[in-house]
N, C-alpha and C positions, 0 to 999 in steps of 0.2 A: 210402783208404776212410774213415779217421777224419775226413778233411776233409769228406767227403760227409755224414757224420752231423752235423757241426757246421753245415753249410750247411742241412740239413733242419731242425735245431733253431732256427736263426736265422730261417728263413722262417716257421716255426710261431709263434714268439714275435712276429714282425712282424705276422703276420695277426691274432693275438690282440689285439695292441696297437691295430691298426687297427679291429677290431670293438668294442673297449672304448669305452663311452660315458661321458661325464662330465656332472655336473650343473653347469650354467653359470648364473650370476646376476650382478647388478650394478645400476648406476644409470646413467641417461642424463641428461645436463645440457646446458644452453646453453653454447656455447664462450665467449661474451663475459661473461655474468654468473655462470655456474656454478650457476644455479638449475635444479632438476629439471624435466623435461618429462613431464607425464602423457600417456598415450594414444599413445606412440610404438609403431609396429608393428615387432616384432622377429621376423624370419623366418629359418629355416635355409634357405640357398640351395638350390634344386633339391629342396626337400622340402616336405611339408605341415606340418612341425613349426613352431610359432610361438607367440607370445604378444604382449602389449602391456604397457607400463609402467603402474604404478598412479599414484595421486595424488602420490606422492613420487618418481616417476621410476624406481622399482625394477622389476626383472623377474627371472624365473628360468625355465630350460628344462632338463628332465631328459633324460639319455641322448643327449647331443650328441657326435658323433664328433670326434676330435682334429683331423682335417684339414678339418672343416666350416667353412663361412663364414656368419657372421651378417650379415644385411642390416637396417640400421636406417633406417626411412623415417618422415617426418612432414612434413606440409604446411607450407611456409614455411621448411624447412631442407633442406640438401643431403643426399642419400642417403649413407650410409656403410657400407662393408663391413669386417668384422673377421674375420680367420682365427683359429679356435680352436686353442689348444695345450694340452697337458696341465696346464700351470701356471695356466690361466685359470679360477679358481674364483669370483673376485669382480672383475668388470670395472667400469671407470669410462669411459664413452663420452661424448665431447663432440660435439655436432652444431653445425655452423655455419649461420647464416642464409643463405638463398639470395637474393642480390640480385635475381634474376629472379622469385622467388616470395616476395616480402616478406610475412612474417607469415602468420597463419592465414586460412582461408577464412571468410567472413562470410555469414550468411544474410541476404538482402535481400528476400525475398518472391518466390515462384514462381521461385526460383533462388538461386545463390550467386555471390559475387565474391571474388577475392583482395583482401585488405585494401588493398594498394597501389593497387588499381583502383577502390575505393569512392569515389564522388563526392558522397555525401550525408553528413549528420550522423548517424553511427551509433556507438553505444557498446555494448560487450560486457562482461558479467560472467561469468567462467568458473567451472567447478566447484570450482577450488581456493579461490576467494574464498568460495563458498558453504559449503565445508567449514570454513573458518576462522570464518565468521560464525555458523554453526549457527542460522539463523533458524527460529522456530516456524512463521511464515508466510513464503512466498517473497517477498512484497512488501518485507519488511524488508531484504532484501539489496540493494535499489536505493537505500536512503537513505545518502547520503554516498559511494557508490561510482561513481555516474554523474552527471556534470554535467547541469544542466537538469532533473533529476527531483527532485520533492519528495514525500515520503510522510508523511502525517499520520494520527494515530490518532483514531478517533471515540470510543474507549473503551479502557481498558487491560484490560477483562474478557477472559477466555479466549474465543477464537473471534470476537471483535468484528471488524467490517470495518475495512479500511485504505483510505484514499483516496490515489490516485496522481495527480499533476499533472505533465505534461510541458510545460516552458516556459510555466508560468503558467496562470491561470484565464482562459479565453477567452470564456465564455458563462455566462449565468444558467441555462442548461439543463444537459445532460449534458456533463461534463468528463473523464470517465474514459477512458483509452486502451483500445484493443481488444487482447485477448490472442489470439495465434495459436499453438496448440500443435501442433507437427509438421505444420503446414499447415491446421489447422481452427480455427475460432473456439471458444475454451474459456474457462474461468474460472480466473484466476490464483490466487485465494485458496484453492482446493481442492487444489492440487498438494502432493504430498509433496516438500519441498525436496531430499531425497536422490535423487529421480528425475530431477532437472534437470541436464543437461550444461552448458548455457550459456543466458544471457539476452541477447538482442540488442534494443536500443531504437532504433527509427527515429523521429527527431525532426523531420525536415523533409520536403520534397517527395519524398524517397525513398519515403515511405509512400504516395504517390499511386497506386501499383499496386493498393492495396486500396480506393481510391475512397471510397465513402460511409462506411466504418467507420474511415478513417484520419485524420480531421480532428484528433482529440485525440492523435495519435501511435499507434504500433504497438509492442507488446511481443511479440517472437518467442521462443518457448520451444522449445529442442531438448532432448528427453529422452535419457537414456542408452540406448545400444544395444550389442549385442555386437560384437566385432571379428572380422574374418575370420581364419581360420587361427590361432586362439588357443584354448588349452585352457580348460576350464571354470573359471571364477573365482567364488568365493563370497566375498561381502563382508558382514560383520555390523558394524553400528554401533549403539551404544546410549549413552544418557546419562540420568542421573537427577540430580535437584537439588531445591532448595527455593527458594521465592519469598517476598518481603516487599515491602511498599510502598516505593516509591522516595522518597516524601515524605509528611510530615504537616504540617498547618498549625498555627501557634502560636496556639491559642485561649486565652481567659482561664480561669484556674482559678476555683474557687468563691469564694475570698476576693476576688480581683480583680474578678470578675463582680459580686459583691454591692456592693462599694465603688463601682464604676462605675454600677450601677443606682441606688444611693442618690443619687449626684450628678445623674444624669439626671432622677430624680423631683424632686429639690430645685430644679433649674433650671427645671422645668416648673411649680413651685408646688404640688407634690403631696407627701403624706406619704411618707417613705422606706419601702421594703418590707422592709429588713433593719436594724432598729434595733440589733441586736447581731450583728456579723460574726465575733466570736471563736468559734473552734471549727469554723468551716466548712472550714478547711484547703484542700486542693487540689481536693476533690470528685471528680467523674467526668470523665475524659477520654474523651469519646464516640468519638473516632477510635481510641483504643486498644481500645475495646470492639468496634468493627465491623471493624477490620483484624486479620487473622490473621497469625501469623508461622510460619516453617518450613512453608509451604504446598507440597505435593509437586507435582512434574512429572516425568514419565518418558516416554522415547521408545525404541522398538526399531525397527530397520530391517534387513532382510536382502535380499540380491539375489544372483541367479545369472546369469552371462552367459558368452558364449563364441561360438565359431563355427567352421565348416569353410570350405572353399574356396567353397562355394555358399550356405551358410545361416548366419545370425547370429541370436542370441536373447538376450533379457534378461528376466528375471522378478524381480519385487520385491514386497515387502509391508512395511507399516509400521503401527505402533501408537503413538498419542500420547494421554496422559491427563494433563490439567492441571486443577487446581482453582483457584478464584479467591481472591485475597487479601481479598475481601469476600464473606462468606457461604460460603466453602469449596466444598463440593459443590453448593450452591445456585446458584453461578455457574460451574459446571465445564464443561469441554469435552473430548470424547473423539472422536478421529478415527482411523479405520482405512482404509488404502488398499491396493489390489492392482493390479499393472500387468503386462501381457504385451506384449513387443515382439518381432516376428519379421520377418526379411528373408530373401528367397530369390532367387537367380539361377536362374530356371526354365530359361532358355536363355541363349545368349550375347547375345540381343537383348532378352529380357524379364526384368524384375525386379519382384517384388511385395514389399510391406511392410505391416505392420499394427501398430497400437499401441492397446491398449485399457486404460482405467483405470477402476477401480471405487473409489468413495469413499463412505464412510459416516461421518456424524458426529452426535453428540448434544450439544446445548447447552442449558444451563439458565442463566437470567439473572434479575437483579434490576432494579429501577428504577435505572438507572445514571447519569442526568444530568437536571438541571433541577429545577424546583419539585416537591417531594415525593420526590426520590430519596433513597436511603439516606445518601449523603454530605451532601446538603443538610440532612437531619435531624440528622446527627452534628455538623455545624458549628454549627447554630442552636439545638439543645436546650441549655438552661442546664446548666452544670456543677454547680449546686447540687442537681440531681435525681439520684437513684440509679437504676441500671438496673432493680432489682427492689424490690418493696415487702416489708413484713414477712411476707407470706404466701408469698413466693417468686414471685409473679406479676410480669409486666412492669409497671413504673411507667407510669402514664398522664400524659402531658404536659397540664397544665391548659389550659383554654380561657379566655382573657380578651383584652382589647383589646391587651395587650402581647405576646402570643404567637400571636395569630391562630388560625385554625381548621384550618391544614394541617400544622402541625408535630407529628409523632408520635414515639414512642420507636422509634429505628431498629432496635433488637434485636427488638422486637415486629413491626416491619415485615418484617424478614428471615424471622422464624419463620413468618409467615403469608403468605409468598410461595410460590406453587406453580405451576410451569410446566415444560413439557418440549417440546423441539423435536427431531425426528428427520429427517435428510436422507439420501437415497440417490441416487447418481448413477452412471451408466455413460456414458462418453464415449470417443471414439477416432476412428480413421480407418483406411481400407483404401486403399492406393495401388498404382498399377501404372505402370511405365515401360517403354515399348517403343521400341527403336531401329529406326525404319523403314529408315534407311540411315545411312551413316557419320556424317553431320553433322546428322541430324534425329531428334529423340526426341519421342514423344508421352507425356504424363503425365496420369494421371487420379487423382482422389482423392475418396472419399466420407467426409465427417466427420459425426459425430453427437454429440448430447448428449441424454440423457433422464434426467429426475430426478423423484423423488417425495418430498414432504415432508409430515409430519404434525405438528401442534402441539396442545397442550392446556394451558389455563390455568384455574386454579381460584380463584374469589373466595370466600374463607371468610366466613361470616356473623360479623361481629365489630364491636364498638364500641371505638374508641380513646379515648373519654372516656365520659361518663355518659349523656348524652341522645342520642338518635339523630341529631339535627341538629347536634351540636357539632363534628364533624370532617368535612372533605370526603372523607376516605378511609374513613369508616365504611361497612360493608357491611351493609345491612339484610336482604338476601335473598341466600342463597348461589347461585352459578351456576357453570357450567363452559362454557367456549368451546372448540370444536374446529374444526380446519381440515384439509383435504386438498388439496394442490396438485400438479398434474402439468404440467411444462414440458418441451417437446421442441424440438429444431431439427435440421436436417440441411443439409449443403451438398454440392454436387457441383461439382468443378472439373475442367475438361478444357482442357489447353493443350499447345501444341507449341513446342519450342525448337530453333532452327536455329543452329548454330555453324559458322563458316567462317573459315579463315585464307587470305588472298589475298596472294600474292606475298611471303610471309614477314613482311611488316611491317604488314599490315592485318588486324585481328581484328574480326569481326562476330558479334553474337549477337542473334537476334530471337526474341521470345516473343509468342504470340497465343493467346487463349483466352477462356473464359467461365466464370461462376460462377452457380449457382442456389442460393439460400438461402431456407429457410422456417423460421419459428418458429410453434409452435402449442401450445396447452395449455388448461387449465381449472382452476378452483378452486372449492371449496365451503366455506362457513363457516356454523357453527350454534352456538347458545347454548341451553343447557337450565337451568332454574331449580329451586331447592329440591333441592339435592344430599343424598342420604340420609346421615344422621348427621353432616352438615356436615363431611365428611371427604374428604381427598385420595384415600384408598383407594377411595372409591365415586364419585369424580368422573368420570362418564361420562354422556353424553347419554341413553344407553339406559336409565339408572336414574332419570332425572329425570322428574317429573310436573307441574311447575309450568307455569302458563299466563302468557304474556307479553302485555302490552298493546300492545307494538310488534312489528314484524317482526324476529324473532331470526335469520332465516336469509337467506343470500345466496349467489350464485354468479356466475361469469363464465367466458367462454371467449374465445379470441382466435386469429387466424390472420394472420400477416404474411409477406410474400414480397419478395424482391429478385431481379432478373435483371440480370446484369452481363456486359459484354464489355470486354476489356482487351487492350492491345498495348504492347510495349516493344521499342525498338531500342537496342542498345549497340554502340559503335564505339570502337576505340582504334588509334592508330598507334604501333607499336613499344612499346606499353605506356606511352607518354609523353604523348600527347594523348588525353584520354578524353571521351566524350560519350554521353549517353543521353537518350531521349525516351520519355515514357509518356502514354497516354491511356486513360481508363476511362469507359465509359457505364454508368450505373446507373439502374435503374427500380425504384421503391419503392411499395408499397401504402400508405405513410404519407401520400401526397399524392393529391389529387383529379385529375380529368381536366385535362390541359393543363400540369400541374406534376410529373407522375410521373417524368419522365426528366431526368437531369442529366449533363453532360459535364465531365470533370475532367482537363485536360492538365497535364503538368509536364516540366521539363527539368533536367538536371544536367550539369556539365562539370568536367573536372579537367586539371591540367597538372603532370606530375612534373618539376619544375624541375631536380632533381638529376641527371636523365638527359641534360640538355643538355651539349653539348661545352664551352660557356663556363664551366660550373660547375666543371670540373676535378676533381681527386682530393682534394677537401677532407677532411681528417682529422677536422675538428670536426663538420661537418654531413654526416651519412651519407645522409640522405634528406630531401627537401623536396617537398611537394605543395600546390598551390593548387587549391581546388575551390569550386564554387558551385552553387546550385540555386534554382529558382523553380517554383512550381506551385500548383494549386488542388485542394482536396479537399472532399468533401461531408460533410454530417452530417444524418441523419434520425432521431436518437435522441430521440424525443418521445413523449408518450402516444398511444395508438392512436386511430385514427378521429377525429382532431381536425378534419378537414375536413367531417364530416357530423354531423347531429344524431341522437342515439339516445335511446330511452326507457330510460335506465339510472338515473334518479333515483327518489326515493321521494316519494309524495304521499298525502295523506289527503283524501278527498272526502266530501261529505254527499249521500246519496240517501235521500229520504223520511225526513228527520230521523235518519238512521243514518250513523255514521262508517264509511267503507269505505276500506281500504288499497288504493292503486293505484300506478300508475307516472307518472313525469313526465320531461321532457327532462333529459338529463344535462349534460355539458360543452357550453357554447355553441360552435357550430361556426364554423369559419373556412374557407370554400371556397377562399380565396386562398393557403393555405399553400404554401410552396415551399422548396427546398433551402437550408439554411444552408451558407455557403461559406467555407472557410479558404484564405487566400492566404498562402503560406509562401515567404519569401526567406531564403537562408542563404549566407554566404561563409565559408570556413574555410581554415586552414593546418595542415598536419601536418609535424612534424619528427622526425627521429631524430638524436641527437648522440652524440659521444664513444664511437665504436664500438658504436652502438646501445644504449648503456646508459641514455640519457635519451630519453624520448618526450614530445613536446609537441603538444597539439591545442588550437587556438583557433578559435572560431566567433563570428561576429556574425549575429544573426537578427532578422527582423521577421515576426511572425505576426499577420495582420489577419483577424479573423473578421467577415464581413458577413452581413446578413439573419439575425441571430440568431433561432433558434427558442426563444422564451421561453414556457414554459407558464404558464397561470393568471394572465394579465395582468388586473388588476381592471377591470371595466366597470360600467356602471350597474346598481344593484340592482334596477331594474325588470325586468331579465332573469331574476331569481330565482336568481342564482348562489350565494346563501347557503343554498339549500334542500338537504336531505339528498340526497346523490348527485349534486348539480349542481356545476358548476365554471365558472370563467372560462375564456375561450378561450386557445389557443396562437396566437401571432402572430409574424411576422418583425418584430422590434422594435428592432434596433439594430446597432451596430458596436463592436467592442473590438479594441485593438491591444496586443500584447505585443512588446516589443523588449528586446534584451539582449546580453550578452557571456558566452560560456562559455570557460573556460580550464582545462586540466588538464595536469599534468606528472607523469611517473613516472620513477623512477630505480631500476635494479636492477644489482647488482654482486656479484661473488664476490671477497672480499678475500683469502681464503686457502682451503686445502682444507677448513678446518673452519668458516669463517664466510662467510655470504652475507646480503644484505639487499635488501629491496624497499620503496621509499617512494613513496607517491602522494598528490597534492594536487589538488583540483579546486574551482573556484569559479564561481558563476553570478550575474551581476548582471542584475536584471530590472526593467523599468518597465512597468506596466500602466496603460492609459488608455482610458476610454470615449469613443468618437468620436460615437456617435449613440444616442439613445433615442427611438424613434418610437411612443410610447404615448399621445400627446395632452397629457401634463403635463411631459414632459421628464425624468422620473426614475421609478425603481421602488424601492419600500421593501421592507425585509425584516428578519428577526430580531426579537428581543423583549428588553426590559429591564424588570426589576421587574414590577409588577402594574398594568395599566391605563395604561402610558405609551406614547408614540408610538414607532413602530419606530425603532431606533437605527442601522440600516444603509441605505445607498443605492447605487443604480447611477445615475450622473449624468454628463453630458457634461463632459469635462475633468478627471475624477477617476478614481482607480482603482476597479475594481468592488468593491462591498461596503464602501466607506469608511464610517467612523463619523461620524454627523451628529447633533450635539447642541450644548450650550452650552459655551462656553469659560470657564474659571474663572481668576481672577487673585488667588489667595491668600485670606486670611481677614480679615473686618472686625475691626479691633482695638479700635475704640471707636465711640460713637454718632455722633461727628462725621463719621467716614468713611461711616457708613450714611446720614446726612443728605445728604452731598455726592454720593451715588450714585443713579442712577435706581432707582425703586421695583422690588422683586422680587416684588410681590404676585402677578403673573401666573404665577409659577413655583411657587406653593404657599402662600406666606406672606410677610409683610413681614420683612425681614432684621433681625437683631440682632447686636451684637458677638459674635464667635465663629462666625458663619455663613460659608458660602462666598460669595465675591464673584464674580458673573457679569459677563462682559464685554458691554457694549453694542456689538455688532459693527458695526451699521449707523449708529451715532452719532445716532439720532433721539431720544435721551433717554428711550426706553421699552424696558424689557426684556420681550420677548414671543417668540413662536415665530419671528418674523422674524430673530432674532439667533442662531438655530441655524446652525452652520457646520461645516466639516471639523475633526474633532478626533482623527483617527487613521486608520491604514491597516493592515489585517490581513495584507497581502501583504508578505513580506520583501523588502528591497532587495537582499539577497545571501544565498545559501546556499553552504555549502562542506563539503568532507569532507577529512579527513587520515587516511591509513591507513599502517600500518607492519607489515612482516613481516620476521622475522629467523630465521636458522637457524644454530645453533652445535653442531657435531658431531651428536648425536642429539636435540638439543633444538630446539624451534621456538616462536616467540613471535609473536603478532599482536595489534594493537590498531586499532580502527576508531572514528573520531569523526565527529560531524556538528555543524555550527553553522548557526544562522539569525540574521540580523542585520537589524534595522530593522522587524520586525513588531510590531504593537501588539495588545493583547488587552483585552477589556472584563471587568472583575471583576463578575460577576453571580450569585455563589453565596451572597451575604449577603442575608438577608431584611430588608426595611425595616420592622421592628417594634421597639418600645422594649425589650422584655424578652428578646429573643433573645441568645444568646451572640455574641461578636465575636472577631475576630483581635486579637492583642496590639498591633498598630500604633495602636489607639485609646488606648493608655496615653500616647501623645504628643499627645493632643488639646489643643485650646485651652482653657485654664483661666483666662485673664486676659490683659490687654494685654501683648503682647510674648512670650507663652509659646510660640507657634508660629505659622507662617503656612502650614501645609500640611494639618492634620487638624482639622475643625470640632468644635465643642463637642458634648456629648451632652445631650439634653433630651427630655422627653416631650411638649413643646409642638410646635406646627406649625412646620415650616421648609421651605425649598425645597432643603435639602441632598441629598435623595434623588433629585432630578430628574437625568435622564441628562446627564452633563457630562464634561469632560476629567478630573475628579477620579476617575472610575471607569475611565479608560483608562490602561493601563500599558505600558511598553516590555517586550515579551516576548522579546527577543533571548536566545539561549541557546547554550551549547556542551555537547554531550552525549558522554560516553564510552559508545559504543553496545555495544562488545564488547571484551573482553580475554581472551586465551586463551594458556595455556602447555601445550606438549605434549612428550612424550618417546616416541621410537620405539625399540623394542628392536632391537639389532643383528641383521640378517637371518641372520647365520651361526649364531645361536642358535635363532631361531624356525623357520628352514627345516628344522632337524632334526626338527621335529614336523609338517612339511608346511605351515607357515604362512609366507606371504610377507611379512606385515606385522602388527605389533602396535604400536599407538600408544595411550598413555594421555594424557589431557589434563584440565585443570581450567580453567574459564572463568567469567566473569561477564558477563551481558548487562545493559545499561542500568545501568552501574556508578554514574554520577553525572551530574547535570545542573547546570551552572553558570549561574545566572540571577538577576536581581533581581525577577523576577515573583513575586507573592505566592501565586498559585494552585498547583494540583497539577501541571499539565503545560503549559508554555508552547508545546509543539509540537502540542497537540491542536486539533481542529476538528470541528464537527458535519457538515462536508461540504458545507454550503450555500454557494454563491458569494456570496450576500448574507446576512450574519448568521453567517458561518462563524467569525469571530474572537471570538465571544462565549462566555465561560466560564460555563456553567451548573453547574459543579461536576463536572468530568470525572473519571471513574474513573481513577486514575493507573496508568500502565504499571508492572508489577512489576520489581523488581530480582531477577535470577535467578542463583543460584550452581549451576554444573554440574560434574559429574564424569563423564567419558565414556571410551569404549573403542572403537577401530577395529581390526577383525581382518579380514585377507584370507587366503583359502586358495587 
């Protein structure tokens, strides 16, 4: 009987133990490198319980029975099952790569492919890289991380646009790639970086499936979504920091300025302006006056995600507030975003999904670049002037022949700048997948973008000198200008995908479908005069009563459409021989009858050499693939209605001796406009070495752009193209070829249980050459230098697009004998004297004139590269990202050609007598040709930039999980830490975005150096 009691007690305890649940957690890593794997699905077998790993590969599940089995699955790795025992509180799970499913699935447009099967030039930036970089704008994450991609700033001001170029500049028209967000056309710069799961860049004919919008490359964005069978996850990320200018230019202090000016006046035969320089001291450093320090930036981001067996969800919101290093709140940027992503398996055959994003931002800006900008005035205003006068008012910069009529006190300029821009946008898509039968699925998606923006700018009545006509920036009559713009587009995609395996070895995937795309919108612009009380508080058109002598109001509307059909066939034999063919038919309203339709075919192929029997079981090379592609893509990104004439211009007519405002023809029409065509060729090799620890990708490419659509080609003035509202026509006017080599190598390894490392390097060599310019004269000019000079940039056959065209210099004249022995330089502005620049007689005809202008520089870098390092030691992580540009030139154009302006301190090494220098000319108030555009103003703008450096610490999960927190990470970082360059200007990597004239520095607002302190918490 006693034994029966013992048996009953044993069975009771056993059943209790069986029912007892345990909290299980741990980390999932790669077997080879030991690096954590985010997004791994962790499922309790035969149960609905499950979760997924976070960015550090960590997971936790509560209430797991001791005899339960955990199943770990992740694409590209072998599934692993692990049986739970009571002692398993902190697991370390290693997943091995699956040789049959190498690496992750890659989005390629209207479908996906396993990476080992990709036959095009495709690069991916994952969420782990985005988290380490912490970009304010998502475009910044592409710089230095993806070969063949170059990102340039147009301004360092908060919210300023960034320009992306994939494999060079191909046209004088639109060069920006198209962004596809979860299947619909979107705007990259408006995304919250924390909402992005991955960025895929299609660089070659792989993008041909997108036809007309793929010529400049495609950027595919996959946003974050919930995971099936995972508990609700809350993630909160925040950082705060301060900004400062990354660079100031060494201008002359007051004493140096006065001494230099005295010398200049004396050399010109004029009385010196500063007979006594003692007591001037250092004077005013105007850059210190306009640049602020400890400028705040703050960001908050929160997301909720999870899913059941049938439904997944992700909801997020973010807030970014950034002030400018110039003007503070007057150049500030505020962005709020909200996103909802839902997916549902309605039935076993039907799945639906939706992703909707709301964006609001407010931006205030100053005059940021060029003649009259804040920095232009800060650099050129004499350091002998004080910011304020004895009454505490802003000092007025004198007007005289030595200072001109445009230089004003930059502090007064900032104080009297008033503008405000508000932007609201809702975009997203709704998609449905229906499996008609086992091998065939129909997919449909509706994508949309709708935005509204309002702007207001106020011109305060003010005199920056004494008399109304003394300064070009004087405002004699106050005014307020307001605008309201509404832009919309929608797309409808319907396509079917058929997938079939034949006889085990043959795999076929066929896709066929069509796309309807429409853009439409309108804009209204108005100006009111005589603002009440001359005040920003009353700056509203409704309150103005002034009458204008010109037409102060305007509006526009537009409607554009594209209808496309596409088909793609993909075939592989044993996953070893790969082939795909694509064709797309596009019809666009941008072109007239006879030219509306374009056909764009492409082909890609690949050979997985490492799968061949002769390759053997090589332990050094684990994977090798040869791939190639060729195809054509179209481009219709040109101004609207270029093929017809419209009454969109302004005109003034006389009827019965009375002036009457009316209409006139606008842009000169070109009924022969046709598709611009990109012909893309690529051949590449992919390797994995040393137990998959080393990955190498190499590509050689040729991208030829024919029938370039170039807007505003100059034509005869008889056509009235200079009239208000009129414009020169858009024509198919040339051919440009970009060719080059891309190479990237990545190494990742786990050296011990405590230490792992990942290193990446990529480099792109690029050659740009113009093959044709069919505009009648053989070249197209662009850009600007100084005041009243010839355009400094050109597009011309045999040269890179936008190369610099000017006079070549050959040192400094040291004495009068050298001047006498040289051809006269009178045609360049004045006869030369000792100490002046010596210009080269390029054609050798003994005469220096415009025929001697030649190639003096190239704004396109010969090579760009990135070097990136990530290390993990115990709970610490460290990352550094760098970018370099080599061989690009830039024109120094931020200095005013006037005698009394301040200068950079390189003029202290000027010519002062024979043998003193052979690089910097003399200073004088007399006439010279030294300011004529020449190689003297062209500098090597090569640079190396430490873009981001970050150090983080993650709290041990065994402590944080007691509070229900799965992850706590603190980090400190610096963005734009330092730029190594010999270039004298603010930013060697800046550009105004124009293909012709893009390398001309008008005084770019520098990108700030930002110090960050951040926190990541997951619940």
